[in-house]
C-alpha positions as a Python dict, from the first residue, in 0.01 Angstrom:
ca = {
    (1, 'M'): (0, 0, 0),
    (2, 'A'): (-328, -188, 14),
    (3, 'S'): (-446, 24, 307),
    (4, 'E'): (-383, 342, 109),
    (5, 'F'): (-567, 199, -191),
    (6, 'L'): (-867, 102, 24),
    (7, 'H'): (-853, 433, 217),
    (8, 'F'): (-819, 303, 572),
    (9, 'D'): (-456, 401, 626),
    (10, 'A'): (-549, 708, 832),
    (11, 'N'): (-783, 520, 1068),
    (12, 'I'): (-664, 525, 1428),
    (13, 'V'): (-585, 187, 1583),
    (14, 'T'): (-506, 308, 1934),
    (15, 'G'): (-385, 640, 2069),
    (16, 'S'): (-200, 810, 1786),
    (17, 'I'): (-107, 486, 1603),
    (18, 'T'): (-264, 444, 1260),
    (19, 'Y'): (-261, 158, 1012),
    (20, 'K'): (13, 340, 825),
    (21, 'H'): (233, 305, 1134),
    (22, 'L'): (152, -67, 1156),
    (23, 'A'): (266, -112, 795),
    (24, 'L'): (617, -17, 909),
    (25, 'I'): (652, -350, 1093),
    (26, 'P'): (664, -581, 786),
    (27, 'F'): (845, -314, 581),
    (28, 'M'): (1125, -276, 834),
    (29, 'T'): (1143, -654, 880),
    (30, 'G'): (1210, -686, 507),
    (31, 'V'): (1471, -410, 515),
    (32, 'L'): (1651, -580, 804),
    (33, 'I'): (1648, -917, 627),
    (34, 'L'): (1796, -761, 312),
    (35, 'A'): (2057, -572, 515),
    (36, 'Y'): (2159, -894, 691),
    (37, 'Y'): (2183, -1085, 363),
    (38, 'Y'): (2378, -828, 163),
    (39, 'G'): (2579, -685, 451),
    (40, 'W'): (2683, -998, 639),
    (41, 'Y'): (2583, -1331, 483),
    (42, 'K'): (2667, -1281, 114),
    (43, 'P'): (3017, -1134, 168),
    (44, 'K'): (3108, -1433, 390),
    (45, 'H'): (2980, -1687, 134),
    (46, 'P'): (3107, -1570, -208),
    (47, 'E'): (3151, -1925, -339),
    (48, 'E'): (2780, -2016, -316),
    (49, 'L'): (2599, -2052, -646),
    (50, 'E'): (2305, -1827, -719),
    (51, 'T'): (1990, -2026, -796),
    (52, 'M'): (1806, -1758, -987),
}
């Protein structure tokens, strides 16, 4: 989002890879962490108290 705001998202890093493609790495990491938590961890630990 910051790269789009500062207008360097379309700059080419190498080959056909742009900064917009590199932004997928942390985004997909976050999606995978959420999928793990809600799909596997939370259903196996229903008795844990929520802290927030």
